[in-house]
TITORKOL-412340 format. One line per 8 residues: number of its first residue (from 1); their letters; for each residue x, y, z of C-alpha. Coordinates in pm, whole numbers. Layout:
% residues N
NUM	a	X,Y,Z  ...
***
This chain:
% residues 88
1	xxxxxxxx	5184,4792,25405  4925,5046,25525  4587,4883,25573  4349,5140,25425  4048,4915,25482  4097,4932,25860  4173,5305,25880  3880,5425,25670
9	xxxxxxxx	3516,5341,25631  3479,5069,25370  3290,5142,25048  3132,4859,24853  3257,4868,24495  3165,4634,24216  3428,4560,23953  3447,4321,23663
17	xxxxxxxx	3780,4147,23615  3894,3897,23354  3842,3529,23440  4215,3452,23445  4274,3726,23703  3975,3619,23912  4109,3263,23921  4450,3388,24029
25	xxxxxxxx	4296,3609,24301  4089,3317,24434  4400,3097,24441  4591,3361,24638  4297,3399,24876  4282,3026,24933  4656,3009,25002  4635,3302,25244
33	xxxxxxxx	4312,3173,25397  4138,3504,25338  3873,3646,25106  3917,3738,24743  3804,4090,24837  4087,4118,25091  4337,4002,24827  4206,4260,24578
41	xxxxxxxx	4235,4540,24836  4590,4432,24922  4687,4421,24553  4535,4762,24486  4714,4913,24787  5044,4760,24675  4992,4898,24323  4915,5245,24455
49	xxxxxxxx	5224,5240,24678  5435,5123,24385  5309,5407,24164  5382,5662,24437  5735,5522,24485  5792,5538,24109  5680,5901,24103  5913,5987,24394
57	xxxxxxxx	6203,5813,24217  6129,6009,23898  6143,6342,24081  6461,6241,24267  6628,6160,23934  6502,6486,23783  6652,6676,24077  6983,6493,24031
65	xxxxxxxx	6978,6580,23661  6926,6948,23733  7208,6954,23990  7483,6750,23822  7743,6907,23598  7902,6576,23492  7807,6511,23126  7831,6132,23166
73	xxxxxxxx	7602,6140,23472  7358,6375,23293  7333,6134,22998  7280,5838,23232  7004,6024,23419  6836,6132,23094  6830,5772,22973  6681,5651,23301
81	xxxxxxxx	6412,5921,23297  6329,5838,22935  6304,5468,23024  6071,5547,23313  5857,5771,23094  5847,5578,22766  5950,5226,22862  6237,5036,22709
***
């Protein structure tokens, strides 16, 4: 995982999160022996990387769809793209 906090100047940001999430973050921090802020940064970075990977997968599937001539494969790709876009 890329550590954005070390490669860039840190910016103090105040956020309000639900109590249940705050408790979970503090529990993770305690287990990892780190701060809740560090856990939040790690979770945000992981979420951003996940979104980027999902976007790359979407475009890869769209490219496959535009290139394939197989009707069964086209239908399969359409269903997967629809699932990614609209959920199941």
